[in-house]
C-alpha positions in Angstrom: 0.0 0.0 0.0 1.3 3.5 -0.9 2.3 5.8 1.9 0.0 8.8 2.3 1.7 12.1 1.7 0.5 15.5 2.5 1.2 18.9 0.9 4.1 19.7 3.2 5.8 16.3 2.6 5.9 17.1 -1.2 7.0 20.7 -0.7 9.8 19.7 1.7 11.1 17.1 -0.8 10.9 19.7 -3.6 12.6 22.4 -1.6 15.5 20.0 -1.0 15.7 19.1 -4.7 15.5 22.7 -5.8 18.3 23.6 -3.4 20.6 20.8 -4.7 19.9 21.8 -8.4 20.6 25.5 -7.6 23.9 24.6 -5.9 24.9 22.5 -8.9 24.0 25.3 -11.3 25.9 27.9 -9.2 28.9 25.6 -9.1 28.8 25.3 -12.9 28.2 29.0 -13.3 25.0 28.3 -15.3 22.5 31.1 -15.5 19.0 29.7 -14.8 15.5 30.6 -13.9 13.0 28.7 -11.8 9.8 28.7 -13.7 6.4 27.0 -13.4 4.4 26.3 -10.3 7.3 26.7 -7.8 8.0 30.2 -9.2 4.4 31.1 -8.8 4.5 29.7 -5.2 7.5 31.8 -4.5 6.3 35.1 -6.0 2.5 34.9 -5.5 0.8 32.2 -3.4 1.6 28.6 -2.6 0.2 26.0 -4.9 0.6 22.3 -5.2 2.8 21.1 -8.1 4.6 17.8 -8.6 7.4 18.9 -11.0 10.2 21.4 -10.8 10.9 23.5 -13.9 14.2 25.2 -14.6 15.1 27.3 -17.7 18.7 27.1 -18.8 20.5 28.0 -22.0 20.6 25.1 -24.5 24.4 25.4 -24.9 24.9 24.7 -21.2 22.9 21.4 -21.2 26.0 19.2 -21.9 27.8 20.8 -18.9 24.8 20.1 -16.7 24.5 16.5 -17.9 28.1 15.7 -17.0 
């Protein structure tokens, strides 16, 4: 049976993932933007979203993949 998760459980996991991605992008000196539901939550009002969207320059994808 699947474990029941609440809004805060998802958001806590997402905040940790966002932090790790931002640290990686900063280390690689990649300019980025957080977009989508999490950006709306940060700038306007919290909303439930299950994905994390970042916008980066296409020419930096190979550096990120490594």
